[in-house]
N, C-alpha and C positions, 0 to 999 in steps of 0.2 A: 328484439330486432326491428329496425326502423322500416316502416312501409312508405314508399314513394310513389306518387302517381306517374311522374315522368322524371326518369333518371338519365341524364346525359353524361357520356363519358368523353372527355377531351375538351380542351379550352383554346382552340384555335377559331378561325373565322366561321366555321361550320357549327362548332359547339356553341359559340356565343350568340350566333344568329338564331339557332334552334331554341335557346334559353330566352332570347327576346320574344319570339313568336309564342312559345309555350307559356311564358308569364301572361302575355296579353290574352291568351285563351284560358286563363285561369286553371292551368294545370299544375301549378305549384312546383315548377321544375327545381331538381337539385343537380347542380353540375360540378363534376370532379375535374380538375384541371390537368391531372396527368403529370407525366415526368417533364414536359416542356410547356409550361404556361405560355400562352399566346401562339403556340405552334410554331411550324417551319418559318413563318414570316418573321419572326424575331431573330433569324439567323442573318437577315439582309439589313439595310439601313434605311434609305428613303425608298418609299413605294410611289412610282410614277404613274401607274396605271389603274389605281382604284378610283372609281368614279366619285366625283364630288370634291376632288382635291386638285385643282388646276395647277398648283404649284408644287405638288407631290406631298406627301405626309411621311413623317418618321414611322417606321414599322412599329416600333414599341408603343408609340403614342396611339396610333391606329388601334391596336389590341387592347390598350387600357381604355380607350373610349368605348369599344365594343363591350368590355367587361362591365363598365359602369353603367352603360346604357341597360344592359340585361339586369343589373342590381336594381336600377332605378324602377324597373317594372315588377320587382319582387323575387327575381331568381335568386335561390340560395347557392352561391358559388364557394366551393371549398377547395382546400388544398388535399391532394391524395391521389393514389393511382390504383386502378382496379388490379387486384393481384389474382383472382379466380372468379369464375362465373359458372352458373348452372342454368342453361336455358332450356332444360327439358320440359318445364311446365311453367305457367304462370301462376302466382307472381315470380318473376325471375329472381335468382339468388345471385348477389354480387358481393364480395369481399373486397374491401379497401385496405390496401396496406397490410394484408395478411391478419387483420384483426377486427375491423368494423364490419358487421354483417348487415346487409340491406336486402329488401325485397322491393322489386320494381313491377308496378303493373304495366309499363311501357318502358322501353329502353332505347335510346339514341346513341349509336356508336359513332363518335366523331373522333377518333384516336389518330387520324393522319397517316402520313406515311414519311419515312426518313430518306433523304437523298443519300446515295452511296458515295463514299469518299475513298481516296486511296489510302487513307491511313497514315499519311506522312505527318511528323510533328510541324514542319514548315507549312503545310496545308492548313492545319488548324490555326497556326499563328496568324495567317493572313486572310481567315475567314472574315468576310465583311470589309476587307480592306484590298480588295482585288481578286480574292477567290470566292466563287458563287457556284451554286448548283441550279441556278435558274436564269437562263439567258433572257427570257421575256421580262423577267423582273428587273434585271440590272444591265441589260445590253445598252440601254440609252446612254449610260455614263462613259461608254467607250466609243462614242462616235469619232470617227477619224483617227483612231488608236489602233494599236496592235493587240490582238487577244489570241488565246489558244483554247481549243475545245478537246477535251479528252473523251474518247470513245469512238466506236466504229459502227454502231447500229443506227437505226432510223432517227432516234431521237437526237444523237449527236450531229447526224447530217442536217436535221432540221434547224437545230440551235446554230450550226455554222453558217447555214444559208441565211438565217435571221441576222446574225451578227455581221455577216458579209455585207448586208444592205446598210449597215451603219458604221462599221469599222473600216480602217484603212486596209488592214490585212488580218487574214484569220488562219492560223495554223490548226490542223487537226492532227492530234497526237493518237495513233492507232498502234496497239500493241502487236498486230499481225500484219501480214502482207495483203490482206484483203478486207474489204467491208463486210460487215454482217447485214448492212441496210439492204432495203429492196433495191432492185434495178433502177427503177425511176429516181430514187433519191441519190443513188450513185452518179447517175448521169448528170443530174442537177449540180451536184458538187464539182465534177469534173469540168463542167462547163462554166463555172463561175471563176473569173480571173483572179480574184483576190484571196482564194482559198488554195493554201498549199498544205498536201497531205504528207505527213512525216511517218512513213510505214515502219513496222518492227521496232517501235520505240516505247519505252516505259519511262515515266517521270521518276527521277531520282530525288529531286528537291525543288520546292518553289522558292525563288530567289526574291529578295526585297529589302526595303530599308523602312525607316520610320514613316515614310509617306505611303507605303503599301508594296504591291507586287511590282518588281522590275523585270523578271525573267523566270526561265525554268531550265533545270539542268536535266538532260535526257540521256538515256542509255540505249544504244542501238542493239539489236540481237547479236551483231558481230563484236560487241564489246567496246565500240566507239562511244565516248562520252562527249557531248557538247552542249553549249548552252544557246538559248533563243531569247532574244529581248522581246518582252511582252509587258503590257500594262493590265492585262485580265486573264485570270485562269479559270475556265469553266468546265464543271464535271458534267459529263452526260452519259453516265455508266449505269443508270437505273435508279429505281426507287425500291424500298421495302415498305409495304404497307403494315401498319401496326395492328394486324388481325389475328396473329398467332393464338391469342388467349380465346377468341371467339370461333376459330375455324372448326373445333370439334362440333360445333352446333349449327353454325350457319354456313350456307354454300359460298365457297370462294372459287375464284379461277385458278388456272395454273400458276399465275404469278403471285396468288395470295390476296388479290382484292376482292373484297365482299361483293357478291353479286345481288343486285337489286331487280326488282320486277318491273319491266316496262318502264314507264316515265315516272315511277314513284320511287320512294326510298325504302320500300317494303323488302325485307330480306326474306329468306326461306322460313323463318321463324315468325309466326303471327305476333305482332306487338313489339317486334324488334326491328329497329330501322337503322340505316347507315347513311352517313352524310360526309362530304368532304373527300379528301384524299385517299382515304381507307377503302373507297369504292370508285374512286376515279382514276383509271390509268392513263387517261387521255389529255385531260386539260390541266389539271393540277395548278389551278390559279385561285388567289384568295377570293375573287369575285364569284367564281363558279361554286367554290366551297361554301360561301355564305348563302348562296341561292339555294344550294341542296340542303343547308340547315334549315331554311325556311320551309322547304318542302317536308322535311322530316318532322317538324313540329306540327305542320298541318296535317300529315298522315297519322301522327300519334294522336292528335285530337279527334279526327274522324275515327280512328279505331276505337277509342274510349266511348265515344258516343254510341257507336254501333254495338259495343259491349254492353252499355247501360240499357239499351232498348231491346 
């Protein structure tokens, strides 16, 4: 059985940043990239808001650069996905792809979260070509254009308001006849002139051509089917943190996000740390994920020093 000083699970901005810092601290980190190397960021195209790239940067290029930077400092980056864990005592037991057994003195969980989609084939077809689950990532591309936001909660309202500051018109597609959002968010939406709420509607199909999204086909509760012309289709129906494997051992909140202590990355299990979207229900940005990866590596380093003393 292989013994690892610092094991990192997840190959997104949080995991790669943790690997960079852990390598520089001589923790000999081993990182397994998981089922989506590069993380959620690779589902978009150009990243406009990551510091240091005034002209934007291709998402896959950004993640490959992070990966190579971690490797340059000595991080051991591997393909594979954790299939089971035992966090009952140190060293922690982790099984990769149901066959490779590891022991970890410290563990950094950076497995991220997956945006929820409607499950439409046409939605999948136009991902990265007009379909997005991140308004703050991709909204800039729809300046003075028409977009739709699916959802009726606070996140959907926040996304619609953000997009309304850029786009010519924003449709909100809400499957009920009321919002689930807080009162103040509802009032902001209702007072924004270029937001139109389409109540009691479900999306049947995302419409488009070789250039990308051109519209959406909606079904009202009364059976009416109609099309709207749009350039962008944004999902705001929630995220699912990839925490199920760890929830029997570490504390999670009601939505499944791993709970960390105070301003640290420390979970409820000593020596187990969480970084990135798996523990962040609020910001969910590449830059905040990267920052928390730095925190997790520093916390792991401190923990190991304390154990040695």
